[in-house]
Each structure stands twice: as structure tokens, then as C-alpha cells.
N, C-alpha and C positions, 0 to 999 in steps of 0.2 A: 458942148454935150457930148457924152461919148458913144461912141460907135455900139451899135445894135449887135448882138448876140446872134441873131438871124439875121437874114434878108426876109423884108417885110413890103408892103405893096409896091411901088414904083419900081424899086431896088430890084427886083425877081426878074432876068431878063431871058429867061427861057420862053420860045413861044409857046407851046403846047405844056400843060401839066396836068396833075393826077389831082383831083380834090376829093379831099376825104373831112369828115365834122360832125358833129351831132345835128346840126343845124343847117344841111342841106340835104334837099330834096332827090337831088339825082346823082351821086357820086359818081363820077366818069373822069375820062381825059378833056379837057376843055382848050380852047386857047387862053392865055393870059390875060385878055384886054376883057371876056367875056365875066371872067371869076374875080377880076376885080369890080365890076359894076356890080356883081353880085351880092362882093363884100360892102361897097357902099352902101347900097339901097338897106342893107342889113344895119349898115352903120357899124361896120366889121373889120377888121385887117385880114390880110391875106400872108400867112405865116409860110415859107420855105420851111417844110421839115426833114425831106433827104433829097439833097442836090443830086446825088450819085444814081438816084434809081432812073428808070428809064420810062417812061415820062417822068421826070420830077415830083415830088410829091409835097401838096401844096395843105394849109388846113386855113380854112376861116374864120376865124377865131377873134377873141378881142384879147391881145397883145399885151395888155398893161396885166392885164386878168391872168393870161398867160404864166408870164415872169413872176408876178408873184406867186401863183401857184409852184413852179419850177423851184423858186427859193426856197419855199415852205417845205416841198420834199425833200431838198437838199439838204435844210435843218433838220428834219427827223433823220433822215441819215445820218449824220454827225451824232445827231443825240444817241442812237443806240449802238454804235461803234464803242465796242469795248477800249476802258482805257485799261492797261498793265501796269501793273503795281510790281517794283520788283524787291522782296524782301532778301536782307541779306543775312548770313550766319557765320558767324569767324569761330575759326579754331583755331591753338596753336598746334606744332608738331607732335608736342607730347603730352595732349589732354588725353585724360583717364576716363576708364568707362563711362563712369558715374556721368560725367560732365557730358559725356557725349551720348548719352542716350538723353539726357534733357535734351540737349538741342534736335535731337534729331526729331524727337519729339512736339518741337516746335515745327520744325521745317516742315512734317505732315502735316502739321493743321494749315501752313500759310502755302501749300500745297492743297490743301482740301480746300479752303477759301476760296482757291482760283488763282495766285499770286504766283510769280514767277520766284526763284531763288536762288540766288548767288550764294555761294558756301564758298571761301576760302579759309588756307591757311596761313598764318600770318607769321612771317619769319623774324625773326630780331635779333640782332647781332651775329653771333654766332651759332642760332639754330640753323641758318643756310645750310649746314650741313648734314640734315635733317630731310632734305627734299624729295627723297623716297617713302618716309615714315608718311611727310605732309600727303604724297599721291595716294598711299596707300589706307589713309585716313579717306580722303573723299571719295575712291571708288566703294570703298566700304558704306560710304554714307547712300551713293547713288543706288548700290543694290539692295540696302534696306528701304529704300524710296520707290523701289520698283512700281511696287502697283498704285501708287498713286503719283507718279510725274516720269520724264521720262527726260533723258541727259539731253541738252542743246548743247552741249561743249564740253570735249573732255579736258580733266585737268592741266593747265597748261601755266606756268610761271611767268609772272609781268614784275618785272622786278624784285622786291623782296615778300611777294604774294602768288600763290598757287589760288588758282580762281577756276570756277566749275558753275558751270549753269543748268540750272535744272527748270522744265517748264510743267505746267500742271497738264494731266490726260484729262482731254474733253471728255466731260460726263455724258452718258448718252439720256436723251429726255425723254 
């Protein structure tokens, strides 16, 4: 059997505790034996909520239901968490204006839909001598996308690629 995440019932070793909960008539500080007795009468468990408090705080609840509710809340939180999508756009160091505009429009669309953008210039063979052209191209892209995105990382050379990350600007709702 696995170890419980919380101290419950007889595992709580504090002499006096503060009792909270919905089904308690008089919330306050009681000796732990009296709290256990109240919980047994209601066929519930004593669960330690805050052991750092003075006196420690316990709740009289159904422990299995408490665990179930916690799992449910955790599941909701993970479902609401946003998953980041990274879209890539590839340029060559000598990309002409028409191709650049075409890719810029796509990049703008990606950022508007909330995806991150990974723009990179790929250098083939001897085109590595045009590193400065690649950097200028990426910085121009960053400037053109200023309204819809913010630069996360400036252009940096990694092997035969010069990479720049752009994150979407958060839309105010």
C-alpha cells in the first residue's frame, strides 16, 4: 500500500489542533483526542491541512472524497494549461523580396493564431560567407513582425543555421 500524502487520523501527533470544515459546529482549537472522537462519530477522517501553522490546522472530511476532489482539480488545471506550438520558417541567405513577403505573411498568421515562431536562415555549402545577410534578414523579419510578436532570442549561428525565436504578443481580452 502506498504512503498517504497527508497525515490522517492516528498519524497526527500534535496535542492540540485547530479544526476547520463544513460539517463542524464549533470551529476552534481542541485536543487531538476530542477531534478524533468527533470524526469517528460522523464516520469521517481527520486530515492535517497545515502543519506549519500554530496550532496545526486539521479538517474533518471523508479522506477518499478529499483525494478524489484533489485529483479532479489537478486534472482540470492540466487541461487548461496551454500547449505551445512552434512553427518554423526557413530562409536562404539570398531570399528575394517576393519570397520574403510571402513567408512574412505566413509568419504573421502563425503569431496571430498564438504559435511561437522559429525563423532560421539555412546556409548551404559556401553560402556560410553570407552570415551577415542572414542576420540582416532575420532582424528585418523581427522588425516587420513587431506588432504581433516579440523576439525571444536574437539571431545566433548554430552550425549551418542562424536561428531566431519570436513569441506571440499576448492578446488582451
